[in-house]
C-alpha positions, -999 to 999 in steps of 0.1 A, spaced: 389 -303 122 386 -339 109 369 -352 137 338 -331 128 335 -352 97 309 -379 103 301 -413 88 276 -409 59 273 -446 45 247 -468 53 221 -444 71 183 -441 65 177 -416 51 206 -414 30 230 -386 32 219 -351 19 242 -333 -4 245 -307 23 261 -334 47 282 -346 18 298 -310 12 302 -302 48 323 -332 52 341 -322 19 347 -286 36 361 -302 66 385 -324 46 397 -296 26 402 -272 54 423 -300 72 444 -307 41 450 -271 33 454 -261 69 430 -231 64 395 -228 75 393 -198 54 417 -193 25 427 -161 13 413 -140 -16 442 -155 -40 435 -192 -29 396 -190 -28 390 -202 -62 412 -235 -57 398 -238 -23 359 -239 -37 369 -260 -67 386 -287 -42 355 -290 -19 334 -292 -52 355 -319 -64 355 -338 -32 321 -335 -27 313 -350 -64 338 -378 -55 324 -385 -19 288 -386 -34 300 -410 -62 316 -431 -36 284 -432 -14 263 -440 -44 285 -471 -51 291 -486 -19 272 -518 -9 264 -534 23 243 -562 38 240 -543 70 209 -527 81 207 -490 76 214 -472 108 190 -447 123 205 -412 124 186 -404 159 195 -437 175 232 -430 166 231 -396 179 217 -406 211 245 -432 214 271 -406 207 256 -381 232 256 -408 257 297 -420 249 304 -382 254 285 -379 286 305 -408 300 337 -395 286 333 -359 295 307 -362 325 274 -342 328 271 -307 311 248 -278 319 
């Protein structure tokens, strides 16, 4: 599951709140060992996702770097090429 968490720092445009929440959800799923919590655990699960998302956004807002921001499309193309080389052509 955690392999689905993507780097969010130093992109132009910055990460959206939806991307931050998606990363938080993946993290909480991994830590809890559950992709869909029981009704008894739903409130705790949702609270954890909200808390992790808030802390993640705080971190992203306060990180500094001298590196140029990355372009999402360029990085996606690089990842696609790495996957093609690793797994072969699909289709």
